[in-house]
C-alpha positions as CSV (number, residue, x, y, z in Angstrom):
1,M,0.4,-1.1,-24.1
2,K,3.1,-1.9,-21.7
3,L,2.5,-4.7,-19.2
4,Q,4.5,-2.9,-16.5
5,P,3.7,-0.3,-13.8
6,Y,3.6,3.3,-15.0
7,W,5.2,4.3,-11.6
8,L,8.3,2.1,-12.3
9,D,8.6,2.8,-16.0
10,S,8.6,6.6,-15.4
11,A,10.8,6.6,-12.3
12,P,14.5,7.5,-12.3
13,V,16.9,4.6,-12.2
14,F,18.2,3.8,-8.7
15,G,21.9,4.5,-8.7
16,G,22.8,3.6,-5.2
17,G,22.6,-0.2,-5.4
18,N,25.5,-2.2,-4.1
19,P,27.2,-4.2,-7.0
20,G,29.3,-6.5,-4.8
21,P,28.5,-9.7,-3.0
22,V,26.4,-9.9,0.2
23,E,29.0,-10.7,2.9
24,G,30.3,-9.7,6.3
25,R,28.0,-8.5,9.1
26,A,25.6,-5.7,9.8
27,D,23.7,-4.3,12.8
28,V,20.5,-4.8,10.9
29,V,19.5,-6.7,7.8
30,V,16.2,-5.6,6.2
31,I,14.5,-8.1,4.0
32,G,12.4,-6.2,1.4
33,A,13.2,-3.0,-0.5
34,G,9.6,-1.7,-0.5
35,F,8.4,1.3,1.5
36,T,8.6,-0.5,4.9
37,G,12.1,-1.7,4.4
38,L,13.4,1.5,2.8
39,S,11.9,3.7,5.5
40,A,13.3,1.5,8.2
41,A,16.7,1.4,6.6
42,L,16.8,5.2,6.2
43,T,15.7,5.8,9.8
44,L,18.3,3.3,11.1
45,A,21.1,4.7,8.9
46,R,20.4,8.2,10.2
47,T,21.3,6.9,13.7
48,G,24.6,5.6,12.4
49,A,23.7,1.9,12.4
50,S,25.1,-0.4,9.7
51,V,22.2,-1.5,7.6
52,V,21.9,-3.9,4.7
53,V,18.7,-4.2,2.6
54,L,18.1,-7.3,0.5
55,D,15.4,-7.7,-2.2
56,A,14.6,-10.4,-4.7
57,D,13.6,-7.8,-7.2
58,R,14.5,-4.1,-7.8
59,V,13.8,-1.3,-5.4
60,V,10.0,-0.9,-4.9
61,G,9.5,-3.5,-7.6
62,Q,6.6,-5.2,-6.0
63,A,3.5,-3.9,-4.1
64,S,5.1,-0.5,-3.3
65,G,5.6,0.3,-7.0
66,R,2.5,-1.5,-8.3
67,N,-0.4,0.2,-6.5
68,G,-2.9,2.9,-7.6
69,G,-0.9,5.9,-6.3
70,H,-3.2,6.8,-3.3
71,C,-2.0,7.9,0.1
72,N,-5.1,8.3,2.1
73,T,-6.2,8.8,5.7
74,G,-8.8,6.3,7.1
75,T,-8.8,2.6,7.8
76,A,-9.7,-0.3,5.6
77,Q,-12.7,-1.0,7.8
78,D,-15.8,1.0,8.8
79,F,-14.9,3.0,11.9
80,G,-18.2,2.0,13.5
81,A,-17.3,-1.7,13.1
82,L,-13.9,-1.0,14.7
83,M,-15.6,0.6,17.6
84,A,-17.9,-2.3,18.1
85,Q,-15.1,-4.8,18.0
86,F,-12.3,-2.9,19.9
87,G,-14.0,-0.1,21.8
88,L,-13.8,3.6,21.1
89,A,-10.3,4.3,22.5
90,R,-8.6,1.5,20.6
91,A,-10.5,2.2,17.4
92,R,-9.5,5.8,17.6
93,A,-5.9,4.7,18.0
94,F,-6.1,2.6,14.9
95,Y,-7.6,5.4,12.9
96,Q,-5.3,8.1,14.1
97,S,-2.3,5.9,13.2
98,F,-3.4,6.0,9.6
99,V,-3.8,9.8,9.7
100,Q,-0.4,10.1,11.3
101,A,1.1,7.9,8.6
102,V,0.2,10.3,5.8
103,D,1.8,13.1,7.8
104,T,4.9,10.8,8.1
105,V,5.1,10.5,4.3
106,E,4.7,14.2,3.8
107,A,7.4,15.0,6.4
108,L,9.9,12.5,4.9
109,I,9.4,13.9,1.4
110,A,10.2,17.4,2.8
111,E,13.2,16.3,4.8
112,E,14.8,14.4,2.0
113,G,13.7,16.7,-0.8
114,I,12.1,13.9,-2.8
115,D,10.5,15.1,-6.1
116,C,7.4,12.8,-6.3
117,D,4.4,15.1,-7.0
118,F,3.1,14.8,-3.5
119,M,-0.2,16.6,-3.0
120,R,-3.3,16.5,-0.7
121,P,-6.4,17.1,-2.7
122,G,-8.5,14.7,-0.6
123,K,-10.1,11.3,-1.1
124,L,-13.7,10.9,-2.1
125,K,-15.5,7.6,-1.4
126,L,-18.2,7.2,-4.0
127,A,-21.6,5.5,-3.3
128,A,-21.9,2.9,-6.0
129,K,-25.6,2.3,-5.2
130,P,-28.3,4.7,-3.9
131,E,-28.6,2.8,-0.6
132,H,-24.8,3.0,-0.1
133,F,-25.1,6.8,0.5
134,A,-27.1,6.1,3.7
135,K,-24.2,4.0,5.0
136,L,-21.7,6.8,4.1
137,A,-23.9,9.3,6.0
138,R,-23.8,7.1,9.1
139,A,-20.1,6.7,8.8
140,Y,-19.7,10.5,8.5
141,E,-21.7,11.1,11.7
142,I,-19.5,8.6,13.6
143,L,-16.2,9.9,12.2
144,A,-17.1,13.6,12.8
145,K,-18.2,12.9,16.3
146,H,-15.4,10.6,17.5
147,V,-12.2,10.9,15.5
148,D,-12.0,13.0,12.3
149,Q,-13.2,16.6,11.8
150,D,-11.7,16.6,8.3
151,V,-14.5,14.8,6.6
152,A,-17.6,16.0,4.7
153,L,-20.6,14.6,3.0
154,V,-21.3,15.2,-0.7
155,A,-25.0,14.8,-1.3
156,P,-26.3,12.8,-4.3
157,E,-27.5,16.0,-6.0
158,R,-24.0,17.5,-5.7
159,I,-22.0,14.5,-6.8
160,R,-21.8,15.7,-10.4
161,D,-19.8,18.7,-9.2
162,E,-17.1,16.2,-8.1
163,V,-17.3,13.4,-10.7
164,G,-18.6,13.7,-14.2
165,S,-20.3,10.3,-14.2
166,D,-23.9,9.0,-13.7
167,R,-22.7,5.9,-11.8
168,Y,-22.4,7.4,-8.3
169,H,-24.9,8.5,-5.7
170,G,-23.1,10.8,-3.3
171,G,-19.9,10.5,-1.4
172,L,-17.8,10.9,1.7
173,L,-14.9,13.3,1.4
174,S,-11.7,12.9,3.5
175,T,-10.1,16.3,2.9
176,R,-6.6,15.3,4.1
177,G,-6.2,12.4,1.6
178,A,-3.0,12.5,-0.5
179,Q,-1.4,11.1,-3.7
180,M,2.1,11.0,-5.2
181,H,4.3,9.3,-7.8
182,M,5.1,5.9,-6.2
183,G,8.2,5.1,-8.2
184,R,9.8,8.4,-7.7
185,F,9.0,8.4,-4.0
186,G,10.5,4.9,-3.5
187,V,13.6,5.5,-5.5
188,G,14.1,8.8,-3.7
189,M,13.8,7.1,-0.3
190,A,16.3,4.4,-1.5
191,E,18.8,7.1,-2.6
192,A,18.4,8.9,0.7
193,A,19.1,5.7,2.6
194,A,22.1,4.9,0.5
195,R,23.5,8.4,1.0
196,R,23.5,7.7,4.7
197,G,25.4,4.5,4.4
198,A,22.7,1.8,4.0
199,R,23.9,-1.0,1.6
200,I,21.1,-1.9,-0.7
201,Y,21.3,-5.1,-2.8
202,E,18.7,-5.6,-5.6
203,H,18.1,-9.1,-7.1
204,A,19.3,-10.7,-3.9
205,A,16.6,-13.1,-2.9
206,V,16.8,-14.5,0.6
207,T,16.8,-18.3,0.6
208,G,17.7,-19.1,4.2
209,L,17.5,-17.8,7.8
210,K,19.6,-19.4,10.6
211,R,19.1,-18.1,14.1
212,L,22.2,-17.6,16.1
213,Q,22.4,-16.3,19.7
214,G,19.8,-13.8,20.9
215,D,18.2,-12.0,18.0
216,A,21.2,-12.5,15.7
217,Y,20.7,-14.3,12.4
218,E,22.7,-15.7,9.5
219,V,20.9,-14.6,6.3
220,T,21.6,-16.5,3.1
221,S,20.8,-14.8,-0.2
222,T,21.4,-15.6,-3.9
223,R,24.2,-13.0,-3.7
224,G,25.9,-14.3,-0.6
225,V,25.7,-14.7,3.2
226,I,25.7,-12.1,5.9
227,R,25.3,-12.1,9.7
228,A,23.1,-9.5,11.4
229,D,22.5,-8.6,15.0
230,K,18.8,-8.1,14.1
231,V,16.6,-8.8,11.1
232,L,13.5,-7.0,9.9
233,V,11.2,-8.9,7.6
234,A,9.4,-6.4,5.3
235,T,8.4,-8.8,2.5
236,G,4.6,-8.2,2.4
237,S,2.9,-11.0,0.5
238,S,6.1,-12.5,-0.9
239,Q,5.6,-15.9,-2.4
240,M,9.2,-17.0,-2.2
241,G,11.8,-17.6,0.6
242,P,11.7,-18.9,4.2
243,F,8.7,-16.9,5.3
244,K,6.0,-19.5,5.7
245,F,4.9,-18.1,9.1
246,F,3.9,-14.9,7.5
247,E,2.4,-16.5,4.3
248,R,0.0,-18.6,6.4
249,R,-1.4,-15.4,8.0
250,M,-2.2,-13.3,4.9
251,A,-4.2,-13.8,1.8
252,P,-2.3,-12.5,-1.3
253,V,-5.1,-10.7,-3.3
254,G,-4.4,-9.5,-6.8
255,S,-5.2,-5.9,-7.6
256,F,-4.9,-4.5,-11.2
257,V,-4.3,-1.1,-12.6
258,L,-4.2,0.7,-16.0
259,A,-2.8,4.1,-17.0
260,T,-4.3,5.9,-20.0
261,A,-2.4,8.0,-22.4
262,P,-2.4,11.7,-21.6
263,I,-6.0,13.1,-21.8
264,D,-6.9,16.6,-23.0
265,Q,-7.1,18.9,-20.0
266,P,-10.6,20.3,-20.8
267,V,-11.9,16.7,-20.8
268,L,-10.3,15.9,-17.4
269,D,-11.5,19.3,-16.0
270,A,-15.1,18.2,-16.9
271,L,-14.8,14.7,-15.5
272,L,-12.6,15.2,-12.4
273,P,-12.3,18.9,-11.7
274,H,-10.8,18.6,-8.2
275,R,-8.3,15.8,-9.1
276,R,-8.9,13.9,-5.9
277,A,-8.2,10.2,-5.1
278,Y,-11.4,8.3,-5.7
279,V,-12.6,4.9,-4.4
280,T,-16.0,3.2,-4.7
281,T,-18.1,1.5,-2.0
282,K,-18.3,-2.0,-3.7
283,N,-16.2,-4.9,-2.4
284,I,-15.1,-5.4,-6.0
285,G,-15.0,-1.8,-6.8
286,N,-12.6,0.7,-8.4
287,Y,-10.2,3.4,-7.5
288,F,-8.8,6.1,-9.7
289,R,-6.9,9.4,-9.8
290,T,-5.1,11.6,-12.4
291,T,-1.4,12.3,-12.8
292,P,0.3,15.7,-13.4
293,D,0.7,14.8,-17.1
294,N,-3.1,14.2,-17.4
295,R,-3.3,10.4,-17.4
296,L,-6.0,8.6,-15.5
297,I,-4.8,5.8,-13.2
298,F,-7.8,3.4,-13.0
299,G,-7.6,0.2,-10.9
300,G,-9.6,-2.4,-9.0
301,R,-10.1,-6.0,-8.2
302,A,-10.8,-6.9,-11.9
303,Q,-10.5,-10.6,-11.0
304,F,-9.5,-12.6,-8.0
305,A,-6.2,-14.0,-9.4
306,M,-2.5,-13.7,-8.9
307,S,-0.6,-11.2,-11.0
308,N,1.2,-12.4,-14.1
309,P,1.3,-11.2,-17.7
310,K,-1.6,-13.2,-18.9
311,S,-3.7,-12.3,-15.8
312,D,-2.7,-8.6,-16.0
313,E,-3.7,-8.4,-19.7
314,K,-7.1,-10.0,-19.0
315,S,-7.7,-7.7,-16.1
316,G,-6.8,-4.8,-18.2
317,R,-9.6,-5.6,-20.6
318,I,-12.0,-5.8,-17.8
319,L,-10.8,-2.5,-16.4
320,R,-11.0,-0.8,-19.7
321,E,-14.6,-1.8,-20.2
322,T,-15.4,-0.5,-16.7
323,L,-13.6,2.7,-17.4
324,G,-15.7,3.3,-20.5
325,Q,-18.9,2.6,-18.6
326,T,-17.9,5.0,-15.9
327,F,-16.7,7.7,-18.2
328,P,-18.2,7.3,-21.7
329,A,-16.1,10.3,-22.9
330,L,-13.0,8.0,-22.3
331,R,-14.4,4.9,-24.0
332,D,-11.9,5.2,-26.8
333,V,-8.9,6.6,-24.9
334,A,-5.6,4.9,-25.5
335,I,-4.2,2.7,-22.7
336,D,-0.4,3.0,-22.3
337,Y,0.2,0.8,-19.2
338,C,-1.5,-2.2,-17.5
339,W,-0.1,-4.0,-14.5
340,G,-1.0,-6.0,-11.4
341,G,0.3,-6.6,-7.9
342,L,-0.4,-8.4,-4.7
343,I,-2.0,-7.0,-1.6
344,D,-1.1,-8.6,1.7
345,V,-4.6,-8.9,3.3
346,T,-5.1,-10.0,6.9
347,V,-8.4,-11.4,8.1
348,D,-9.4,-8.3,10.0
349,R,-7.6,-6.0,7.5
350,L,-5.4,-4.5,10.3
351,P,-1.6,-4.5,9.9
352,R,0.6,-6.7,12.0
353,A,4.0,-5.9,13.5
354,G,6.2,-7.2,16.2
355,V,8.8,-10.0,16.8
356,H,8.5,-13.7,16.0
357,D,11.3,-16.1,16.8
358,G,13.7,-13.1,17.0
359,L,12.6,-11.7,13.6
360,Y,11.2,-8.2,13.6
361,Y,8.3,-7.8,11.1
362,S,5.7,-5.4,9.8
363,M,3.2,-6.1,7.0
364,G,-0.4,-6.9,6.3
365,Y,-1.5,-3.4,5.3
366,S,-4.5,-4.7,3.4
367,G,-4.5,-2.2,0.5
368,H,-3.5,0.8,2.7
369,G,0.2,0.3,2.6
370,T,1.6,3.3,0.8
371,H,1.6,5.5,3.9
372,M,1.4,2.9,6.6
373,A,4.4,1.0,5.3
374,T,6.5,4.2,5.3
375,H,5.2,5.0,8.8
376,M,5.8,1.5,10.2
377,G,9.3,1.4,8.8
378,Q,10.1,4.3,11.1
379,V,8.3,2.7,14.0
380,M,10.1,-0.6,13.6
381,A,13.4,1.1,13.3
382,T,12.7,2.8,16.6
383,L,11.9,-0.6,18.1
384,I,15.0,-2.2,16.7
385,A,17.2,0.6,17.9
386,G,15.8,0.2,21.4
387,K,14.5,3.7,21.5
388,A,10.7,3.0,21.6
389,R,8.6,4.5,24.3
390,D,4.9,3.8,24.6
391,L,5.0,2.1,21.2
392,E,1.4,1.0,21.2
393,D,0.4,4.7,21.2
394,V,2.2,5.0,17.8
395,A,1.3,1.6,16.4
396,P,-1.6,0.0,18.4
397,W,-1.3,-3.3,16.5
398,V,2.3,-4.1,17.5
399,G,2.2,-7.4,19.3
400,M,-1.5,-8.1,18.4
401,A,-2.4,-11.8,18.1
402,W,-2.1,-13.0,14.6
403,R,-3.7,-16.4,13.8
404,E,-3.2,-18.5,10.8
405,I,-5.8,-18.5,8.0
406,P,-7.2,-22.1,7.9
407,L,-5.7,-24.1,5.0
408,Q,-3.9,-21.0,3.8
409,A,-0.3,-21.2,2.7
410,G,0.0,-18.0,0.7
411,R,-1.3,-19.6,-2.5
412,Q,-4.0,-18.9,-5.0
413,Y,-6.3,-21.9,-5.0
414,F,-9.0,-20.3,-2.9
415,L,-9.0,-16.9,-4.6
416,P,-11.9,-17.6,-7.1
417,L,-14.1,-18.6,-4.1
418,I,-13.3,-15.3,-2.3
419,G,-14.1,-13.5,-5.5
420,A,-17.4,-15.3,-5.9
421,Y,-18.3,-14.4,-2.3
422,Y,-17.6,-10.7,-2.7
423,R,-19.4,-10.5,-6.0
424,L,-22.5,-12.0,-4.3
425,Q,-22.1,-9.4,-1.5
426,D,-22.1,-6.6,-4.1
427,I,-25.3,-8.0,-5.6
428,L,-27.1,-8.4,-2.3
429,H,-26.0,-5.2,-0.6
């Protein structure tokens, strides 16, 4: 079993990285070569801007290449709760942004000819308890009435037509949900940006930011120093570098994933005939999907801990046990990959984007970053280029208040407490 992401191990090698030192100047320096940063760099490079991308790791080496491979419509929160907090119009704007973001991914893949197995078989949210189906039914009524006609209920008596497991009690189907190969998508986007002139530096950790006049900055990295007229911070839950402002506003939550060896197709046909993306209703639940080569990608919050080899291996054992309980036919299936990553979770689980101290930023996708990061990269590029009009209609959280999490500095000491809280909620509700 390899303790690395299946998406990265099976992706092509990025050949467009810049081997030289970081030096000179650029119109824009993008910090972070995940989906946000690469999407922004590609969009800016298309306009002829000089763009430099810096990353402490490889292209899509962190959250963008370490997720479960889902690309789904819908927000992290219940739409009814969003309505109660923000009102119908604003809640609808939030929701529609996530829908539009999946369309953004699909359009980008088509425009750049990226081979990443993109498909839209839908997302099925599975009721983990009988009483959870009633909540899904209420959610369906609100969604269908106010914002989304592409949803359907799967009654408890029909759920075995969707999932060959006795653990679930109905579901809510979002028919426009998507999935793809994350590594191939990310490398393809990086190659497209490099073809248009973006200079991408891997293993170039940013260690210093010095503000000059206006929005200009001097950016110091482990591979050199560069000046930029504007800087976009697209680091997500990075635990290194001069980004304390952002660290104090997000909780870095670990999420863990395993990939099985290829499974005989008749077995998968019996268990998951529609090959959708699946998530469960528990706070500490699971998410899963198949791959074109008949693997099962199975993930979840196996434990509330930071990702490292020891933690990933322990989480893999927990996930394997859960996999066998969910699908007894796969109890003895071989596991080829196990990995973990960090999710940048905000208190209200809504993204944040805007400008702080002259730094442009977009992050806080709270587990829904595959499509939203790609979409927000384009949005932030439009803002940086000075071409944005009615930006809040495209990204309603741009400029939203973003308060610190009390006593939070982007570290892990409180994660076991959060885990205990959510486990209790899963027992009680």
